[in-house]
PDB file as gemmi writes it, atoms N, CA and C in Angstrom:
CRYST1    1.000    1.000    1.000  90.00  90.00  90.00 P 1                      
ATOM      1  N   MET A   1       0.835  -1.175   0.000  1.00  0.00           N  
ATOM      2  CA  MET A   1       0.000   0.000   0.000  1.00  0.00           C  
ATOM      3  C   MET A   1       0.885   1.246   0.000  1.00  0.00           C  
ATOM      4  N   LYS A   2       0.638   2.143  -0.920  1.00  0.00           N  
ATOM      5  CA  LYS A   2       1.374   3.401  -0.987  1.00  0.00           C  
ATOM      6  C   LYS A   2       0.422   4.546  -0.690  1.00  0.00           C  
ATOM      7  N   PHE A   3       0.925   5.533   0.050  1.00  0.00           N  
ATOM      8  CA  PHE A   3       0.151   6.741   0.304  1.00  0.00           C  
ATOM      9  C   PHE A   3       1.115   7.869   0.640  1.00  0.00           C  
ATOM     10  N   ILE A   4       0.637   9.083   0.528  1.00  0.00           N  
ATOM     11  CA  ILE A   4       1.441  10.263   0.850  1.00  0.00           C  
ATOM     12  C   ILE A   4       1.083  10.709   2.258  1.00  0.00           C  
ATOM     13  N   ALA A   5       2.121  10.979   3.064  1.00  0.00           N  
ATOM     14  CA  ALA A   5       1.923  11.425   4.445  1.00  0.00           C  
ATOM     15  C   ALA A   5       2.797  12.647   4.714  1.00  0.00           C  
ATOM     16  N   ASP A   6       2.352  13.484   5.628  1.00  0.00           N  
ATOM     17  CA  ASP A   6       3.134  14.634   6.085  1.00  0.00           C  
ATOM     18  C   ASP A   6       3.044  14.668   7.603  1.00  0.00           C  
ATOM     19  N   PHE A   7       4.154  14.361   8.265  1.00  0.00           N  
ATOM     20  CA  PHE A   7       4.164  14.319   9.726  1.00  0.00           C  
ATOM     21  C   PHE A   7       4.742  15.584  10.352  1.00  0.00           C  
ATOM     22  N   HIS A   8       5.343  16.458   9.537  1.00  0.00           N  
ATOM     23  CA  HIS A   8       5.942  17.677  10.083  1.00  0.00           C  
ATOM     24  C   HIS A   8       4.957  18.839   9.946  1.00  0.00           C  
ATOM     25  N   ILE A   9       4.013  18.873  10.858  1.00  0.00           N  
ATOM     26  CA  ILE A   9       2.945  19.876  10.865  1.00  0.00           C  
ATOM     27  C   ILE A   9       3.050  20.681  12.151  1.00  0.00           C  
ATOM     28  N   HIS A  10       2.680  21.948  12.091  1.00  0.00           N  
ATOM     29  CA  HIS A  10       2.542  22.765  13.296  1.00  0.00           C  
ATOM     30  C   HIS A  10       1.118  23.280  13.360  1.00  0.00           C  
ATOM     31  N   SER A  11       0.580  23.286  14.558  1.00  0.00           N  
ATOM     32  CA  SER A  11      -0.780  23.788  14.762  1.00  0.00           C  
ATOM     33  C   SER A  11      -0.757  25.305  14.902  1.00  0.00           C  
ATOM     34  N   LYS A  12      -1.935  25.869  15.017  1.00  0.00           N  
ATOM     35  CA  LYS A  12      -2.037  27.316  15.207  1.00  0.00           C  
ATOM     36  C   LYS A  12      -1.495  27.743  16.568  1.00  0.00           C  
ATOM     37  N   TYR A  13      -1.205  26.784  17.444  1.00  0.00           N  
ATOM     38  CA  TYR A  13      -0.681  27.099  18.770  1.00  0.00           C  
ATOM     39  C   TYR A  13       0.841  27.166  18.794  1.00  0.00           C  
ATOM     40  N   SER A  14       1.475  26.845  17.704  1.00  0.00           N  
ATOM     41  CA  SER A  14       2.924  26.935  17.607  1.00  0.00           C  
ATOM     42  C   SER A  14       3.312  28.370  17.257  1.00  0.00           C  
ATOM     43  N   ARG A  15       4.525  28.746  17.626  1.00  0.00           N  
ATOM     44  CA  ARG A  15       4.969  30.106  17.316  1.00  0.00           C  
ATOM     45  C   ARG A  15       5.146  30.298  15.812  1.00  0.00           C  
ATOM     46  N   ALA A  16       4.826  31.485  15.357  1.00  0.00           N  
ATOM     47  CA  ALA A  16       5.055  31.897  13.963  1.00  0.00           C  
ATOM     48  C   ALA A  16       4.306  31.036  12.954  1.00  0.00           C  
ATOM     49  N   THR A  17       3.099  30.600  13.304  1.00  0.00           N  
ATOM     50  CA  THR A  17       2.267  29.867  12.348  1.00  0.00           C  
ATOM     51  C   THR A  17       0.950  30.600  12.166  1.00  0.00           C  
ATOM     52  N   SER A  18       0.291  30.301  11.096  1.00  0.00           N  
ATOM     53  CA  SER A  18      -0.984  30.932  10.766  1.00  0.00           C  
ATOM     54  C   SER A  18      -2.067  30.518  11.758  1.00  0.00           C  
ATOM     55  N   PRO A  19      -2.965  31.440  12.106  1.00  0.00           N  
ATOM     56  CA  PRO A  19      -4.105  31.069  12.952  1.00  0.00           C  
ATOM     57  C   PRO A  19      -5.066  30.129  12.228  1.00  0.00           C  
ATOM     58  N   ARG A  20      -4.853  29.941  10.937  1.00  0.00           N  
ATOM     59  CA  ARG A  20      -5.703  29.038  10.156  1.00  0.00           C  
ATOM     60  C   ARG A  20      -5.164  27.603  10.139  1.00  0.00           C  
ATOM     61  N   MET A  21      -4.167  27.329  10.922  1.00  0.00           N  
ATOM     62  CA  MET A  21      -3.614  25.967  10.991  1.00  0.00           C  
ATOM     63  C   MET A  21      -4.455  25.122  11.948  1.00  0.00           C  
ATOM     64  N   ASP A  22      -5.729  25.020  11.613  1.00  0.00           N  
ATOM     65  CA  ASP A  22      -6.644  24.186  12.386  1.00  0.00           C  
ATOM     66  C   ASP A  22      -6.938  22.917  11.593  1.00  0.00           C  
ATOM     67  N   LEU A  23      -7.664  21.998  12.193  1.00  0.00           N  
ATOM     68  CA  LEU A  23      -7.914  20.706  11.542  1.00  0.00           C  
ATOM     69  C   LEU A  23      -8.619  20.847  10.202  1.00  0.00           C  
ATOM     70  N   GLU A  24      -9.592  21.732  10.134  1.00  0.00           N  
ATOM     71  CA  GLU A  24     -10.359  21.887   8.893  1.00  0.00           C  
ATOM     72  C   GLU A  24      -9.486  22.389   7.747  1.00  0.00           C  
ATOM     73  N   HIS A  25      -8.649  23.397   8.020  1.00  0.00           N  
ATOM     74  CA  HIS A  25      -7.774  23.922   6.966  1.00  0.00           C  
ATOM     75  C   HIS A  25      -6.674  22.924   6.600  1.00  0.00           C  
ATOM     76  N   LEU A  26      -6.146  22.224   7.598  1.00  0.00           N  
ATOM     77  CA  LEU A  26      -5.142  21.196   7.309  1.00  0.00           C  
ATOM     78  C   LEU A  26      -5.735  20.092   6.440  1.00  0.00           C  
ATOM     79  N   ASP A  27      -6.955  19.681   6.758  1.00  0.00           N  
ATOM     80  CA  ASP A  27      -7.641  18.646   5.972  1.00  0.00           C  
ATOM     81  C   ASP A  27      -7.860  19.109   4.534  1.00  0.00           C  
ATOM     82  N   ASN A  28      -8.287  20.336   4.373  1.00  0.00           N  
ATOM     83  CA  ASN A  28      -8.531  20.876   3.031  1.00  0.00           C  
ATOM     84  C   ASN A  28      -7.237  20.904   2.208  1.00  0.00           C  
ATOM     85  N   ALA A  29      -6.147  21.353   2.815  1.00  0.00           N  
ATOM     86  CA  ALA A  29      -4.859  21.389   2.109  1.00  0.00           C  
ATOM     87  C   ALA A  29      -4.385  19.974   1.773  1.00  0.00           C  
ATOM     88  N   ALA A  30      -4.625  19.033   2.675  1.00  0.00           N  
ATOM     89  CA  ALA A  30      -4.234  17.640   2.424  1.00  0.00           C  
ATOM     90  C   ALA A  30      -4.958  17.090   1.201  1.00  0.00           C  
ATOM     91  N   LYS A  31      -6.229  17.388   1.073  1.00  0.00           N  
ATOM     92  CA  LYS A  31      -7.001  16.913  -0.082  1.00  0.00           C  
ATOM     93  C   LYS A  31      -6.444  17.482  -1.383  1.00  0.00           C  
ATOM     94  N   ILE A  32      -6.118  18.760  -1.378  1.00  0.00           N  
ATOM     95  CA  ILE A  32      -5.573  19.406  -2.577  1.00  0.00           C  
ATOM     96  C   ILE A  32      -4.248  18.759  -2.983  1.00  0.00           C  
ATOM     97  N   LYS A  33      -3.420  18.422  -1.992  1.00  0.00           N  
ATOM     98  CA  LYS A  33      -2.085  17.879  -2.255  1.00  0.00           C  
ATOM     99  C   LYS A  33      -2.042  16.356  -2.365  1.00  0.00           C  
ATOM    100  N   GLY A  34      -3.160  15.696  -2.130  1.00  0.00           N  
ATOM    101  CA  GLY A  34      -3.188  14.242  -2.217  1.00  0.00           C  
ATOM    102  C   GLY A  34      -2.603  13.536  -1.004  1.00  0.00           C  
ATOM    103  N   ILE A  35      -2.542  14.232   0.119  1.00  0.00           N  
ATOM    104  CA  ILE A  35      -2.004  13.655   1.354  1.00  0.00           C  
ATOM    105  C   ILE A  35      -3.101  12.862   2.053  1.00  0.00           C  
ATOM    106  N   LYS A  36      -2.793  11.627   2.412  1.00  0.00           N  
ATOM    107  CA  LYS A  36      -3.780  10.750   3.067  1.00  0.00           C  
ATOM    108  C   LYS A  36      -3.632  10.712   4.577  1.00  0.00           C  
ATOM    109  N   VAL A  37      -2.391  10.882   5.084  1.00  0.00           N  
ATOM    110  CA  VAL A  37      -2.159  10.844   6.534  1.00  0.00           C  
ATOM    111  C   VAL A  37      -1.397  12.098   6.944  1.00  0.00           C  
ATOM    112  N   LEU A  38      -1.957  12.836   7.895  1.00  0.00           N  
ATOM    113  CA  LEU A  38      -1.357  14.073   8.396  1.00  0.00           C  
ATOM    114  C   LEU A  38      -0.993  13.920   9.861  1.00  0.00           C  
ATOM    115  N   GLY A  39       0.180  14.411  10.222  1.00  0.00           N  
ATOM    116  CA  GLY A  39       0.509  14.523  11.635  1.00  0.00           C  
ATOM    117  C   GLY A  39      -0.290  15.664  12.229  1.00  0.00           C  
ATOM    118  N   THR A  40      -0.617  15.557  13.500  1.00  0.00           N  
ATOM    119  CA  THR A  40      -1.365  16.635  14.151  1.00  0.00           C  
ATOM    120  C   THR A  40      -0.443  17.763  14.562  1.00  0.00           C  
ATOM    121  N   GLY A  41       0.814  17.449  14.840  1.00  0.00           N  
ATOM    122  CA  GLY A  41       1.734  18.444  15.363  1.00  0.00           C  
ATOM    123  C   GLY A  41       1.273  18.961  16.716  1.00  0.00           C  
ATOM    124  N   ASP A  42       2.195  19.260  17.584  1.00  0.00           N  
ATOM    125  CA  ASP A  42       1.918  19.963  18.842  1.00  0.00           C  
ATOM    126  C   ASP A  42       0.839  19.319  19.712  1.00  0.00           C  
ATOM    127  N   PHE A  43       0.641  18.001  19.605  1.00  0.00           N  
ATOM    128  CA  PHE A  43      -0.487  17.398  20.316  1.00  0.00           C  
ATOM    129  C   PHE A  43      -0.381  17.513  21.836  1.00  0.00           C  
ATOM    130  N   THR A  44       0.800  17.862  22.362  1.00  0.00           N  
ATOM    131  CA  THR A  44       0.929  18.024  23.809  1.00  0.00           C  
ATOM    132  C   THR A  44       0.462  19.389  24.298  1.00  0.00           C  
ATOM    133  N   HIS A  45       0.174  20.314  23.382  1.00  0.00           N  
ATOM    134  CA  HIS A  45      -0.359  21.619  23.792  1.00  0.00           C  
ATOM    135  C   HIS A  45      -1.779  21.407  24.313  1.00  0.00           C  
ATOM    136  N   PRO A  46      -2.101  21.853  25.529  1.00  0.00           N  
ATOM    137  CA  PRO A  46      -3.409  21.562  26.130  1.00  0.00           C  
ATOM    138  C   PRO A  46      -4.616  21.985  25.294  1.00  0.00           C  
ATOM    139  N   GLU A  47      -4.598  23.181  24.733  1.00  0.00           N  
ATOM    140  CA  GLU A  47      -5.752  23.636  23.940  1.00  0.00           C  
ATOM    141  C   GLU A  47      -5.881  22.850  22.636  1.00  0.00           C  
ATOM    142  N   TRP A  48      -4.755  22.571  22.000  1.00  0.00           N  
ATOM    143  CA  TRP A  48      -4.775  21.805  20.753  1.00  0.00           C  
ATOM    144  C   TRP A  48      -5.233  20.374  21.026  1.00  0.00           C  
ATOM    145  N   PHE A  49      -4.742  19.782  22.121  1.00  0.00           N  
ATOM    146  CA  PHE A  49      -5.139  18.422  22.472  1.00  0.00           C  
ATOM    147  C   PHE A  49      -6.645  18.358  22.737  1.00  0.00           C  
ATOM    148  N   GLN A  50      -7.181  19.362  23.409  1.00  0.00           N  
ATOM    149  CA  GLN A  50      -8.625  19.411  23.646  1.00  0.00           C  
ATOM    150  C   GLN A  50      -9.381  19.489  22.321  1.00  0.00           C  
ATOM    151  N   ASN A  51      -8.892  20.304  21.406  1.00  0.00           N  
ATOM    152  CA  ASN A  51      -9.504  20.433  20.083  1.00  0.00           C  
ATOM    153  C   ASN A  51      -9.483  19.103  19.341  1.00  0.00           C  
ATOM    154  N   LEU A  52      -8.364  18.394  19.415  1.00  0.00           N  
ATOM    155  CA  LEU A  52      -8.244  17.082  18.772  1.00  0.00           C  
ATOM    156  C   LEU A  52      -9.259  16.104  19.355  1.00  0.00           C  
ATOM    157  N   LYS A  53      -9.395  16.103  20.687  1.00  0.00           N  
ATOM    158  CA  LYS A  53     -10.343  15.192  21.337  1.00  0.00           C  
ATOM    159  C   LYS A  53     -11.786  15.516  20.958  1.00  0.00           C  
ATOM    160  N   GLU A  54     -12.085  16.793  20.774  1.00  0.00           N  
ATOM    161  CA  GLU A  54     -13.453  17.201  20.433  1.00  0.00           C  
ATOM    162  C   GLU A  54     -13.821  16.856  18.993  1.00  0.00           C  
ATOM    163  N   LYS A  55     -12.856  16.938  18.080  1.00  0.00           N  
ATOM    164  CA  LYS A  55     -13.178  16.824  16.658  1.00  0.00           C  
ATOM    165  C   LYS A  55     -12.811  15.498  15.999  1.00  0.00           C  
ATOM    166  N   LEU A  56     -11.938  14.716  16.636  1.00  0.00           N  
ATOM    167  CA  LEU A  56     -11.474  13.479  16.006  1.00  0.00           C  
ATOM    168  C   LEU A  56     -11.935  12.247  16.775  1.00  0.00           C  
ATOM    169  N   GLU A  57     -12.015  11.139  16.032  1.00  0.00           N  
ATOM    170  CA  GLU A  57     -12.313   9.846  16.645  1.00  0.00           C  
ATOM    171  C   GLU A  57     -11.401   8.802  16.028  1.00  0.00           C  
ATOM    172  N   LEU A  58     -11.228   7.697  16.731  1.00  0.00           N  
ATOM    173  CA  LEU A  58     -10.374   6.624  16.240  1.00  0.00           C  
ATOM    174  C   LEU A  58     -10.957   6.034  14.956  1.00  0.00           C  
ATOM    175  N   ALA A  59     -10.110   5.923  13.937  1.00  0.00           N  
ATOM    176  CA  ALA A  59     -10.537   5.334  12.659  1.00  0.00           C  
ATOM    177  C   ALA A  59      -9.957   3.929  12.520  1.00  0.00           C  
ATOM    178  N   GLU A  60      -8.658   3.823  12.708  1.00  0.00           N  
ATOM    179  CA  GLU A  60      -7.928   2.567  12.711  1.00  0.00           C  
ATOM    180  C   GLU A  60      -6.916   2.672  13.848  1.00  0.00           C  
ATOM    181  N   PRO A  61      -6.281   1.573  14.232  1.00  0.00           N  
ATOM    182  CA  PRO A  61      -5.292   1.665  15.311  1.00  0.00           C  
ATOM    183  C   PRO A  61      -4.237   2.743  15.037  1.00  0.00           C  
ATOM    184  N   GLY A  62      -4.173   3.750  15.904  1.00  0.00           N  
ATOM    185  CA  GLY A  62      -3.196   4.829  15.788  1.00  0.00           C  
ATOM    186  C   GLY A  62      -3.573   5.954  14.850  1.00  0.00           C  
ATOM    187  N   LEU A  63      -4.676   5.826  14.124  1.00  0.00           N  
ATOM    188  CA  LEU A  63      -5.100   6.848  13.164  1.00  0.00           C  
ATOM    189  C   LEU A  63      -6.482   7.376  13.525  1.00  0.00           C  
ATOM    190  N   PHE A  64      -6.652   8.668  13.332  1.00  0.00           N  
ATOM    191  CA  PHE A  64      -7.905   9.323  13.674  1.00  0.00           C  
ATOM    192  C   PHE A  64      -8.522   9.976  12.447  1.00  0.00           C  
ATOM    193  N   LYS A  65      -9.835  10.227  12.511  1.00  0.00           N  
ATOM    194  CA  LYS A  65     -10.561  10.923  11.442  1.00  0.00           C  
ATOM    195  C   LYS A  65     -11.562  11.855  12.095  1.00  0.00           C  
ATOM    196  N   PHE A  66     -12.135  12.748  11.287  1.00  0.00           N  
ATOM    197  CA  PHE A  66     -13.171  13.626  11.819  1.00  0.00           C  
ATOM    198  C   PHE A  66     -14.339  12.791  12.318  1.00  0.00           C  
ATOM    199  N   LYS A  67     -14.925  13.208  13.418  1.00  0.00           N  
ATOM    200  CA  LYS A  67     -16.074  12.492  13.983  1.00  0.00           C  
ATOM    201  C   LYS A  67     -17.255  12.529  13.024  1.00  0.00           C  
ATOM    202  N   ASN A  68     -17.982  11.439  12.979  1.00  0.00           N  
ATOM    203  CA  ASN A  68     -19.247  11.330  12.239  1.00  0.00           C  
ATOM    204  C   ASN A  68     -19.142  11.701  10.763  1.00  0.00           C  
ATOM    205  N   THR A  69     -18.024  11.375  10.135  1.00  0.00           N  
ATOM    206  CA  THR A  69     -17.877  11.625   8.695  1.00  0.00           C  
ATOM    207  C   THR A  69     -17.229  10.410   8.040  1.00  0.00           C  
ATOM    208  N   ASN A  70     -17.249  10.416   6.737  1.00  0.00           N  
ATOM    209  CA  ASN A  70     -16.552   9.388   5.960  1.00  0.00           C  
ATOM    210  C   ASN A  70     -15.318   9.966   5.282  1.00  0.00           C  
ATOM    211  N   GLU A  71     -14.786  11.054   5.839  1.00  0.00           N  
ATOM    212  CA  GLU A  71     -13.601  11.690   5.264  1.00  0.00           C  
ATOM    213  C   GLU A  71     -12.455  10.689   5.181  1.00  0.00           C  
ATOM    214  N   GLU A  72     -11.671  10.782   4.115  1.00  0.00           N  
ATOM    215  CA  GLU A  72     -10.555   9.852   3.916  1.00  0.00           C  
ATOM    216  C   GLU A  72      -9.289  10.268   4.652  1.00  0.00           C  
ATOM    217  N   THR A  73      -9.119  11.555   4.925  1.00  0.00           N  
ATOM    218  CA  THR A  73      -7.896  12.016   5.587  1.00  0.00           C  
ATOM    219  C   THR A  73      -7.799  11.408   6.977  1.00  0.00           C  
ATOM    220  N   ARG A  74      -6.613  10.899   7.274  1.00  0.00           N  
ATOM    221  CA  ARG A  74      -6.348  10.349   8.595  1.00  0.00           C  
ATOM    222  C   ARG A  74      -5.318  11.226   9.293  1.00  0.00           C  
ATOM    223  N   PHE A  75      -5.418  11.287  10.607  1.00  0.00           N  
ATOM    224  CA  PHE A  75      -4.496  12.065  11.429  1.00  0.00           C  
ATOM    225  C   PHE A  75      -3.777  11.124  12.388  1.00  0.00           C  
ATOM    226  N   ILE A  76      -2.495  11.397  12.595  1.00  0.00           N  
ATOM    227  CA  ILE A  76      -1.708  10.644  13.570  1.00  0.00           C  
ATOM    228  C   ILE A  76      -1.107  11.656  14.544  1.00  0.00           C  
ATOM    229  N   LEU A  77      -1.137  11.335  15.836  1.00  0.00           N  
ATOM    230  CA  LEU A  77      -0.626  12.260  16.840  1.00  0.00           C  
ATOM    231  C   LEU A  77       0.878  12.435  16.672  1.00  0.00           C  
ATOM    232  N   THR A  78       1.306  13.687  16.537  1.00  0.00           N  
ATOM    233  CA  THR A  78       2.735  13.982  16.398  1.00  0.00           C  
ATOM    234  C   THR A  78       3.096  15.206  17.219  1.00  0.00           C  
ATOM    235  N   SER A  79       4.369  15.319  17.490  1.00  0.00           N  
ATOM    236  CA  SER A  79       4.928  16.482  18.158  1.00  0.00           C  
ATOM    237  C   SER A  79       6.369  16.601  17.686  1.00  0.00           C  
ATOM    238  N   GLU A  80       7.021  17.670  18.060  1.00  0.00           N  
ATOM    239  CA  GLU A  80       8.395  17.889  17.605  1.00  0.00           C  
ATOM    240  C   GLU A  80       9.262  18.317  18.771  1.00  0.00           C  
ATOM    241  N   ILE A  81      10.460  17.772  18.812  1.00  0.00           N  
ATOM    242  CA  ILE A  81      11.456  18.187  19.793  1.00  0.00           C  
ATOM    243  C   ILE A  81      12.565  18.890  19.025  1.00  0.00           C  
ATOM    244  N   SER A  82      12.909  20.087  19.470  1.00  0.00           N  
ATOM    245  CA  SER A  82      13.985  20.840  18.835  1.00  0.00           C  
ATOM    246  C   SER A  82      15.226  20.750  19.720  1.00  0.00           C  
ATOM    247  N   CYS A  83      16.254  20.116  19.208  1.00  0.00           N  
ATOM    248  CA  CYS A  83      17.518  19.968  19.945  1.00  0.00           C  
ATOM    249  C   CYS A  83      18.504  20.993  19.397  1.00  0.00           C  
ATOM    250  N   ILE A  84      18.952  21.881  20.259  1.00  0.00           N  
ATOM    251  CA  ILE A  84      19.883  22.935  19.848  1.00  0.00           C  
ATOM    252  C   ILE A  84      21.155  22.791  20.683  1.00  0.00           C  
ATOM    253  N   TYR A  85      22.282  22.741  19.994  1.00  0.00           N  
ATOM    254  CA  TYR A  85      23.552  22.594  20.691  1.00  0.00           C  
ATOM    255  C   TYR A  85      24.640  23.263  19.858  1.00  0.00           C  
ATOM    256  N   SER A  86      25.820  23.380  20.434  1.00  0.00           N  
ATOM    257  CA  SER A  86      26.935  23.961  19.677  1.00  0.00           C  
ATOM    258  C   SER A  86      28.044  22.922  19.516  1.00  0.00           C  
ATOM    259  N   LYS A  87      28.681  22.999  18.367  1.00  0.00           N  
ATOM    260  CA  LYS A  87      29.802  22.109  18.051  1.00  0.00           C  
ATOM    261  C   LYS A  87      30.756  22.891  17.164  1.00  0.00           C  
ATOM    262  N   ASN A  88      32.029  22.885  17.517  1.00  0.00           N  
ATOM    263  CA  ASN A  88      33.043  23.632  16.761  1.00  0.00           C  
ATOM    264  C   ASN A  88      32.652  25.098  16.611  1.00  0.00           C  
ATOM    265  N   ASN A  89      32.158  25.681  17.696  1.00  0.00           N  
ATOM    266  CA  ASN A  89      31.759  27.096  17.740  1.00  0.00           C  
ATOM    267  C   ASN A  89      30.639  27.447  16.770  1.00  0.00           C  
ATOM    268  N   ARG A  90      29.832  26.460  16.404  1.00  0.00           N  
ATOM    269  CA  ARG A  90      28.679  26.708  15.535  1.00  0.00           C  
ATOM    270  C   ARG A  90      27.433  26.138  16.197  1.00  0.00           C  
ATOM    271  N   VAL A  91      26.321  26.832  16.011  1.00  0.00           N  
ATOM    272  CA  VAL A  91      25.054  26.352  16.552  1.00  0.00           C  
ATOM    273  C   VAL A  91      24.498  25.284  15.623  1.00  0.00           C  
ATOM    274  N   ARG A  92      24.074  24.187  16.197  1.00  0.00           N  
ATOM    275  CA  ARG A  92      23.482  23.079  15.440  1.00  0.00           C  
ATOM    276  C   ARG A  92      22.052  22.875  15.920  1.00  0.00           C  
ATOM    277  N   LYS A  93      21.170  22.552  14.998  1.00  0.00           N  
ATOM    278  CA  LYS A  93      19.770  22.317  15.338  1.00  0.00           C  
ATOM    279  C   LYS A  93      19.299  21.027  14.681  1.00  0.00           C  
ATOM    280  N   ILE A  94      18.660  20.198  15.478  1.00  0.00           N  
ATOM    281  CA  ILE A  94      18.061  18.974  14.964  1.00  0.00           C  
ATOM    282  C   ILE A  94      16.607  18.967  15.415  1.00  0.00           C  
ATOM    283  N   HIS A  95      15.710  18.789  14.491  1.00  0.00           N  
ATOM    284  CA  HIS A  95      14.289  18.703  14.817  1.00  0.00           C  
ATOM    285  C   HIS A  95      13.865  17.245  14.704  1.00  0.00           C  
ATOM    286  N   ILE A  96      13.357  16.713  15.793  1.00  0.00           N  
ATOM    287  CA  ILE A  96      12.918  15.320  15.828  1.00  0.00           C  
ATOM    288  C   ILE A  96      11.401  15.304  15.860  1.00  0.00           C  
ATOM    289  N   VAL A  97      10.795  14.686  14.849  1.00  0.00           N  
ATOM    290  CA  VAL A  97       9.332  14.620  14.766  1.00  0.00           C  
ATOM    291  C   VAL A  97       8.884  13.287  15.318  1.00  0.00           C  
TER     292      VAL A  97                                                      
END                                                                             
């Protein structure tokens, strides 16, 4: 089975992101781009997590969909850790999704 997924997503609760980075807009963009599985991004943020619980339901093990719909887009809980360190007098950044 092949499908397109994007796990590096930020919600509207992340710094420097659009206030339109909500589930509905993310779903719409996924449909346009042919993405079948989207990461939720920032799922540990309390307000975003509450929003996820209100709007999503389990579709398959580990994957969620909008409640009471037959939408094809699936969501998987994701978050990002930003590791910043210096090496050889240079700043290094690694983002772990």
